VODRENTI-236883 format. One line per 8 residues: number of its first residue (from 1); their letters; for each residue x, y, z of N, C-alpha, C, CB. Coordinates in pm, whole numbers, plus 50000, padded with zeros to 5 digits. Glycine has a CB too. Example, Ala and Ser with C-alpha at 12.3 -4.5 7.8 and 13.67 -1.06 7.14 Angstrom:
BEGIN
1	AS	51319 49431 50780 51230 49550 50780 51320 49670 50780 51131 49553 50905  51285 49775 50708 51367 49894 50714 51290 50003 50787 51408 49940 50572 .
***
This chain:
BEGIN
1	MGNESAAN	49982 43647 41426 49924 43762 41469 49856 43751 41591 49843 43809 41377  49821 43661 41640 49758 43615 41738 49834 43663 41879 49747 43468 41714  49956 43644 41873 50040 43689 41974 50045 43843 41978 50177 43629 41955  50069 43896 41857 50071 44031 41852 49959 44109 41913 50082 44062 41728  49832 44044 41892 49715 44110 41926 49700 44076 42077 49592 44067 41835  49745 43989 42133 49753 43960 42281 49853 44052 42329 49791 43811 42318  49950 44071 42279 50056 44162 42320 50007 44307 42345 50162 44164 42214  49933 44336 42243 49871 44472 42204 49770 44488 42326 49790 44472 42042 .
9	LIDRIIAD	49702 44392 42353 49591 44398 42438 49647 44402 42578 49494 44280 42416  49749 44336 42589 49811 44335 42742 49871 44477 42764 49941 44212 42764  49935 44535 42662 49991 44664 42659 49876 44768 42691 50058 44690 42519  49773 44768 42608 49645 44828 42645 49601 44825 42771 49551 44779 42581  49590 44705 42841 49532 44682 42970 49632 44735 43062 49497 44533 42998  49766 44712 43026 49870 44777 43130 49849 44952 43127 50048 44732 43076  49843 44975 42988 49828 45134 42976 49711 45187 43047 49814 45182 42828  49603 45122 43039 49464 45167 43106 49468 45148 43262 49333 45075 43045 .
17	AKEAADKI	49549 45043 43306 49567 45024 43424 49670 45146 43483 49613 44883 43435  49795 45149 43427 49859 45279 43467 49787 45422 43454 49978 45288 43388  49698 45419 43382 49635 45548 43359 49542 45565 43466 49567 45559 43224  49475 45447 43508 49385 45461 43621 49465 45467 43746 49285 45347 43627  49581 45406 43745 49659 45439 43871 49722 45568 43869 49764 45341 43898  49751 45633 43773 49796 45777 43770 49679 45859 43818 49843 45824 43624  49555 45822 43779 49455 45912 43793 49403 45890 43961 49336 45882 43670  49413 45766 44001 49411 45748 44160 49507 45820 44234 49431 45609 44200 .
25	LADAEASA	49601 45814 44189 49752 45882 44263 49718 46029 44241 49927 45838 44174  49689 46088 44136 49656 46226 44115 49542 46280 44211 49616 46244 43969  49454 46193 44209 49310 46234 44299 49365 46204 44458 49146 46111 44251  49442 46111 44489 49501 46100 44629 49590 46216 44660 49582 45970 44646  49690 46250 44554 49764 46380 44588 49681 46495 44607 49859 46416 44484  49577 46520 44520 49487 46634 44537 49429 46610 44661 49384 46652 44428  49366 46504 44704 49294 46511 44822 49400 46514 44952 49191 46387 44823  49513 46459 44950 49609 46484 45052 49660 46633 45048 49725 46384 45037 .
33	SGIRESRD	49676 46683 44923 49713 46825 44947 49592 46912 45010 49759 46889 44808  49467 46871 44979 49366 46962 45050 49358 46954 45194 49233 46938 45004  49378 46822 45238 49393 46782 45392 49502 46869 45448 49434 46619 45415  49631 46873 45368 49751 46953 45409 49706 47089 45446 49858 46962 45296  49653 47165 45330 49610 47298 45333 49500 47314 45460 49546 47335 45184  49408 47228 45467 49305 47246 45575 49381 47220 45714 49173 47139 45553  49486 47136 45718 49550 47121 45837 49632 47243 45876 49631 47003 45830  49710 47288 45768 49789 47401 45788 49716 47532 45824 49865 47419 45673 .
41	AEIAKKAE	49597 47539 45758 49510 47653 45791 49469 47656 45947 49380 47645 45700  49427 47524 45982 49373 47493 46127 49490 47515 46223 49316 47334 46143  49606 47475 46187 49733 47506 46283 49766 47664 46289 49876 47423 46224  49747 47736 46163 49782 47879 46182 49662 47941 46268 49802 47957 46035  49546 47895 46238 49442 47956 46322 49443 47934 46476 49318 47910 46272  49497 47812 46501 49508 47793 46658 49641 47844 46701 49493 47635 46707  49737 47863 46615 49883 47939 46648 49835 48078 46686 50001 47948 46506  49756 48137 46592 49722 48279 46607 49629 48295 46739 49645 48334 46470 .
49	QTERERKQ	49541 48205 46732 49459 48221 46884 49538 48187 47000 49327 48123 46898  49641 48099 47006 49741 48075 47118 49806 48201 47124 49846 47954 47095  49852 48263 47035 49947 48386 47038 49855 48492 47105 50003 48437 46879  49722 48511 47072 49639 48603 47112 49634 48595 47269 49508 48585 47043  49598 48459 47317 49590 48432 47432 49705 48445 47550 49551 48327 47415  49828 48413 47466 49960 48424 47529 49982 48585 47546 50081 48349 47432  49941 48672 47460 49967 48801 47461 49882 48853 47595 49928 48866 47318  49756 48817 47582 49654 48858 47700 49706 48807 47818 49505 48803 47685 .
57	QISVILNG	49743 48709 47836 49778 48633 47966 49938 48733 48006 49804 48423 47926  50011 48760 47938 50130 48836 47958 50075 48974 48002 50224 48842 47826  49983 49038 47914 49931 49170 47968 49864 49156 48099 49833 49233 47872  49789 49049 48133 49731 49051 48276 49837 49024 48377 49618 48943 48294  49931 48938 48341 50039 48933 48446 50120 49071 48463 50142 48817 48408  50160 49144 48342 50236 49256 48366 50159 49354 48428 50293 49306 48253  50001 49378 48401 49921 49473 48464 49917 49444 48611 49786 49474 48405  49903 49318 48663 49911 49250 48780 50051 49322 48866 49922 49079 48742 .
65	CRTRAELD	50151 49281 48798 50286 49318 48871 50283 49472 48857 50434 49245 48799  50246 49553 48761 50257 49707 48778 50186 49740 48876 50217 49792 48670  50061 49683 48903 49959 49742 49016 50023 49711 49157 49798 49668 49008  50082 49583 49168 50137 49556 49294 50250 49647 49317 50178 49415 49306  50339 49658 49200 50470 49758 49230 50405 49889 49272 50579 49786 49087  50318 49951 49213 50263 50085 49246 50214 50077 49371 50160 50135 49158  50141 49996 49414 50085 49981 49560 50204 49948 49645 49968 49862 49577  50284 49873 49627 50397 49867 49712 50494 50010 49725 50479 49747 49658 .
73	GRKETLRA	50492 50072 49602 50562 50190 49613 50488 50292 49702 50587 50242 49481  50351 50303 49668 50262 50384 49762 50289 50363 49901 50118 50354 49741  50286 50218 49922 50302 50185 50092 50432 50242 50129 50304 50012 50138  50533 50213 50052 50671 50240 50096 50675 50411 50114 50788 50177 49974  50624 50465 50025 50599 50618 50042 50535 50664 50166 50514 50669 49933  50430 50588 50184 50352 50620 50323 50434 50599 50431 50226 50533 50349  50501 50480 50448 50574 50420 50538 50694 50537 50565 50621 50272 50483  50746 50588 50470 50848 50691 50488 50798 50809 50522 50924 50712 50380 .
81	KRTLIDSV	50696 50848 50481 50630 50981 50525 50582 50962 50674 50497 51022 50424  50521 50850 50712 50477 50830 50859 50615 50843 50942 50398 50671 50885  50730 50775 50894 50838 50777 50978 50901 50928 50987 50940 50672 50928  50891 51001 50878 50926 51139 50894 50840 51214 50999 50915 51207 50761  50709 51193 50979 50611 51267 51067 50640 51228 51211 50459 51233 51030  50670 51097 51232 50701 51050 51375 50824 51107 51419 50711 50898 51389  50934 51135 51330 51048 51185 51387 51020 51317 51411 51163 51167 51310  50939 51414 51346 50896 51543 51364 50839 51571 51496 50806 51574 51268 .
89	FTEAYQRM	50747 51473 51513 50677 51478 51652 50753 51436 51777 50558 51391 51648  50854 51334 51736 50956 51290 51849 51045 51410 51882 51053 51162 51802  51096 51487 51777 51172 51596 51796 51099 51715 51873 51218 51635 51666  50971 51719 51834 50875 51828 51918 50874 51774 52064 50702 51839 51856  50853 51658 52094 50853 51613 52241 50985 51633 52294 50812 51464 52262  51092 51606 52251 51220 51626 52283 51234 51794 52326 51312 51576 52156  51181 51864 52243 51196 52030 52242 51104 52061 52381 51119 52118 52074  50991 51999 52379 50888 52044 52500 50955 51989 52627 50721 51976 52486 .
97	LALSNEKR	51027 51875 52621 51087 51845 52748 51190 51939 52791 51142 51715 52747  51270 52016 52693 51377 52088 52711 51330 52238 52718 51477 52057 52605  51205 52255 52738 51176 52397 52752 51227 52461 52911 51005 52412 52729  51237 52578 52891 51291 52662 52995 51174 52666 53110 51331 52815 52932  51226 52680 53226 51107 52701 53345 51000 52817 53310 51181 52749 53497  51061 52913 53235 50980 53019 53226 50869 52979 53107 51068 53152 53199  50902 52924 53002 50801 52872 52901 50714 52764 52951 50870 52820 52779  50775 52672 53040 50698 52554 53104 50581 52640 53202 50817 52440 53206 .
105	EALFRSIL	50623 52748 53272 50500 52813 53347 50401 52885 53249 50552 52925 53455  50458 52931 53167 50340 52989 53063 50245 52901 52989 50403 53062 52951  50304 52764 52980 50230 52653 52918 50132 52592 53016 50326 52545 52866  50194 52561 53141 50111 52527 53239 49993 52601 53302 50182 52505 53319  50034 52737 53289 49945 52857 53328 49819 52843 53235 50025 53009 53304  49835 52836 53108 49743 52849 53007 49663 52720 53027 49807 52869 52863  49727 52607 53043 49648 52485 53048 49560 52485 53185 49748 52355 53040  49616 52525 53278 49534 52529 53391 49412 52618 53407 49612 52557 53486 .
113	QKEAKEND	49434 52752 53342 49348 52835 53325 49222 52792 53233 49417 52938 53282  49248 52714 53146 49166 52657 53060 49089 52531 53127 49246 52623 52940  49149 52459 53180 49102 52328 53225 49068 52296 53368 49194 52241 53190  49137 52375 53465 49101 52362 53616 48987 52451 53650 49224 52399 53710  48934 52383 53755 48828 52463 53830 48867 52455 53985 48670 52402 53802  48796 52550 54043 48814 52585 54187 48831 52448 54262 48686 52672 54245  48933 52422 54347 48953 52302 54435 49005 52191 54376 48839 52261 54493  49041 52201 54224 49098 52090 54175 49230 52041 54229 49107 52110 54049 .
121	VVAPAAVD	49278 51931 54209 49419 51890 54258 49503 51861 54137 49418 51758 54356  49623 51918 54143 49742 51894 54053 49832 51804 54103 49815 52012 54025  49844 51688 54028 49969 51599 54052 50091 51614 53958 49927 51453 54042  50185 51691 54003 50293 51708 53907 50382 51581 53881 50381 51819 53954  50446 51596 53761 50552 51513 53731 50676 51561 53832 50586 51525 53569  50758 51479 53883 50845 51506 53982 50940 51639 53913 50930 51360 54024  50984 51641 53791 51047 51753 53727 50983 51863 53744 51065 51739 53600  50851 51884 53728 50762 51988 53718 50722 52046 53842 50653 51949 53650 .
129	REVLRIVI	50745 51979 53943 50677 52041 54086 50706 52174 54119 50723 51969 54213  50817 52227 54106 50846 52360 54162 50793 52450 54057 51001 52386 54194  50794 52428 53924 50726 52518 53846 50575 52519 53848 50767 52500 53721  50513 52424 53878 50374 52408 53909 50331 52469 54039 50342 52269 53909  50425 52460 54148 50412 52544 54266 50398 52672 54244 50511 52534 54347  50470 52741 54174 50470 52882 54118 50354 52921 54043 50582 52902 54031  50317 52826 53945 50197 52867 53863 50076 52854 53941 50183 52784 53736  50063 52741 54029 49941 52734 54113 49910 52853 54207 49950 52614 54195 .
137	AALPFTVK	50047 52923 54264 50013 53020 54361 49961 53149 54261 50151 53055 54467  50006 53165 54144 49948 53282 54076 49838 53271 54008 50024 53334 53994  49746 53156 54012 49625 53132 53944 49514 53235 54028 49587 52959 53950  49409 53290 53977 49308 53363 54042 49214 53273 54114 49238 53446 53948  49227 53143 54124 49135 53051 54179 49209 52951 54261 49055 52985 54073  49152 52882 54355 49223 52781 54437 49230 52642 54369 49154 52767 54574  49366 52612 54354 49412 52471 54315 49486 52422 54402 49481 52457 54196  49495 52288 54453 49579 52226 54523 49688 52146 54460 49513 52158 54597 .
145	LSEKDANA	49808 52157 54532 49925 52075 54456 49925 51941 54549 50095 52164 54454  49913 51835 54481 49920 51702 54540 50058 51683 54600 49889 51591 54435  50072 51606 54706 50209 51573 54751 50255 51440 54679 50212 51556 54912  50173 51381 54620 50209 51267 54544 50236 51310 54425 50118 51165 54538  50359 51260 54339 50386 51297 54208 50311 51204 54115 50532 51296 54183  50290 51272 53987 50212 51191 53885 50320 51098 53815 50131 51290 53771  50264 50998 53762 50333 50895 53683 50361 50936 53542 50255 50770 53681  50440 51052 53531 50449 51117 53399 50597 51164 53377 50347 51241 53388 .
153	EAGFILYG	50648 51175 53262 50779 51217 53232 50791 51378 53287 50807 51197 53065  50696 51453 53226 50679 51596 53239 50543 51617 53238 50747 51676 53137  50489 51741 53310 50359 51795 53304 50296 51746 53420 50284 51763 53180  50170 51724 53431 50085 51690 53550 49962 51614 53507 50042 51820 53628  49893 51577 53603 49761 51503 53599 49659 51600 53696 49780 51332 53662  49565 51633 53631 49465 51725 53683 49338 51640 53757 49411 51821 53555  49325 51651 53882 49193 51568 53949 49100 51678 53974 49224 51479 54102  48966 51648 53929 48851 51718 53967 48769 51644 54038 48785 51769 53868 .
161	DGYEKDCS	48632 51708 54057 48501 51640 54106 48469 51542 54002 48375 51744 54128  48516 51410 54011 48470 51302 53911 48538 51295 53781 48330 51317 53880  48633 51366 53773 48723 51354 53652 48883 51355 53681 48689 51474 53555  48952 51306 53555 49088 51333 53575 49138 51347 53422 49165 51215 53665  49219 51457 53413 49266 51515 53283 49409 51479 53292 49239 51679 53262  49452 51417 53185 49606 51390 53174 49666 51515 53085 49640 51231 53094  49751 51607 53174 49809 51714 53115 49963 51700 53097 49775 51828 53192  49994 51563 53089 50144 51546 53082 50188 51581 52941 50189 51395 53118 .
169	MKAILREL	50320 51591 52916 50366 51647 52795 50328 51547 52686 50519 51678 52799  50345 51423 52726 50296 51322 52611 50148 51365 52570 50296 51153 52668  50073 51363 52662 49908 51386 52642 49901 51506 52554 49816 51419 52792  49999 51611 52602 49972 51753 52534 50016 51732 52369 50077 51888 52617  50112 51660 52367 50170 51635 52216 50077 51543 52147 50323 51564 52213  50033 51444 52208 49944 51350 52142 49817 51430 52094 49904 51231 52242  49749 51520 52176 49643 51609 52147 49676 51694 52029 49612 51693 52262  49806 51755 52042 49847 51843 51926 49870 51762 51802 49975 51922 51959 .
177	RDAEETNV	49927 51657 51808 49943 51559 51686 49794 51516 51624 50028 51415 51739  49706 51487 51703 49580 51457 51654 49508 51579 51560 49497 51423 51779  49544 51695 51625 49489 51814 51573 49572 51868 51435 49492 51922 51694  49693 51822 51446 49781 51902 51363 49843 51817 51263 49885 51973 51441  49840 51690 51269 49926 51600 51180 49893 51606 51034 49913 51455 51223  49769 51629 50987 49759 51660 50861 49828 51793 50816 49625 51660 50833  49817 51898 50882 49869 52024 50850 50032 51989 50852 49816 52144 50959  50100 51935 50943 50225 51910 50941 50257 51830 50820 50262 51852 51058 .
185	AKILFR	50190 51717 50773 50216 51655 50649 50193 51740 50526 50136 51539 50641  50100 51836 50519 50096 51916 50409 50216 52020 50410 49962 51982 50406  50263 52058 50511 50403 52142 50497 50520 52052 50452 50450 52211 50644  50533 51916 50498 50628 51835 50481 50639 51787 50343 50615 51740 50567  50514 51770 50275 50515 51708 50143 50442 51781 50060 50469 51578 50138  50481 51902 50043 50398 51999 49936 50452 51932 49791 50446 52195 49952 .
***
């Protein structure tokens, strides 16, 4: 019987050790499971935060691109409008250069009556010398025609006592453009 008791005691010790090992293993599994759940929750939390940051960065980038595209579009529209306005005034200048002598006389008479004073000197563009000779002869006050031509494509330069007025066609158009460019744009881009 002694051996049987010893065998029972060994079986019991082994059973107790196995039970203790199973308990330690169960506790380790529970602890590992808790750590896994905590880790998974932390990973999910970080993934959610990273996704929010990613979406926010995408939104910032897209908004920046949209804003730049809108600005570029506006710049291009303004450039196209400016080109159209420039072409309108270029066409107006070409038409001014093509005015008949009769219309040139009326234009120059109007300018000289507003701008010239007694004894001023008119230096005509070579192309307008004869027209200005006729206009000056018809003025109710004395204006002298310079023997020297103005350095202008068309029109004239008016010299007075201490002043010089550019009355060339380019200067007339430039002044007209300054005064009327906004109205021209309104008409063109309603």
